[in-house]
Structures are given as structure tokens and as C-alpha cells.
N, C-alpha and C positions, 0 to 999 in steps of 0.2 A: 605561551602555550602552544600555540600553534612550531614554534621552530623549536621549544622541547621537544615535540615531540618530534619532529620532525631528525633532528638527533637522535634521536632513541633511535630509531629505525634506520638510522645510515649506520645502527654497528653490529644492528641485526637482518636485516636485509641486503641482501648482494647487487639487487640491482639499482640503477642510481633511480634518486625520487626524485619527479620532476616537479619544479614551479609552476604554483596554480591558476599564474597568469599563461601558462603554454600547451594544456594539455585542453582540447577542443570541445567545443558543441558536440552533443552528437545530433545526427542529422535526424527528422523526424519524420523522415518515409520510413524507417530503420526499426520504427518500431512495430509491436504488433497489434494487428486492428479488431476487432472483435466483431465477433461476426455472425453473436445471436444463435449459434445455432443448440448452447446450453444454455439459455434465457427460458424457457421451463422449469428447467433444476431449479436456477438462482433463484427463482418465484415459487419453490416450492415452500411451504410453512412446514417449519424440522419439527421431527417425533417429541425432541423436548418442548417446543414451546404451546404442544396441544398437551400435554401433560401441567404442568403451568402452566396455563392456562390463570384462569386464577389469581396467578404472584402477582401478574405485572396488572400495571395499573394501568387503569383506562389510557391515563396520562399520556403512559408511554407508550400506549400502543397508538394515538392520535399523531404522535410524533414519528412516528414506524413508519405511519398511513404518507403524512406528510413529503419524508424521507426518501421515501417508493416513485413516489411523485416527480418528486426533485432531479430523480437521475433518469 
């Protein structure tokens, strides 16, 4: 399937497609680090959750709390 898709791409694109083993692994220092400046925005409870709070089962709320603790 990979060979078939590569052959089809050769007919569509003009750039040569590199082999999978020649692609370099991205350098870890080039990734963006989370600075924490928007942590309070991310931790806010959305308005939709407040309106539909009675619809969400308590078990799901408990799993959401556990997920937030793990993060």
C-alpha cells in the first residue's frame, strides 16, 4: 500500500519524494515548550459544561478529575 501511494504521488507532485529511511528525526530542542502563561485559561470550566452539568454522569466527572491530576 505504501509503494502504491508513493507511485501515485510521483505522478501528482513535481518534487522527488525521499525514502522513509532518509528522513531525519526532528531535533528535540526545536519543539515549543509550554510556558504556563495560559494555564488559567485552560483550566477554566467552559460555559457549555455549566449549562449541561446535569447531563454529565458523576463517573465521567470523576474520570475528568483523575485526568487533570495526571496532567
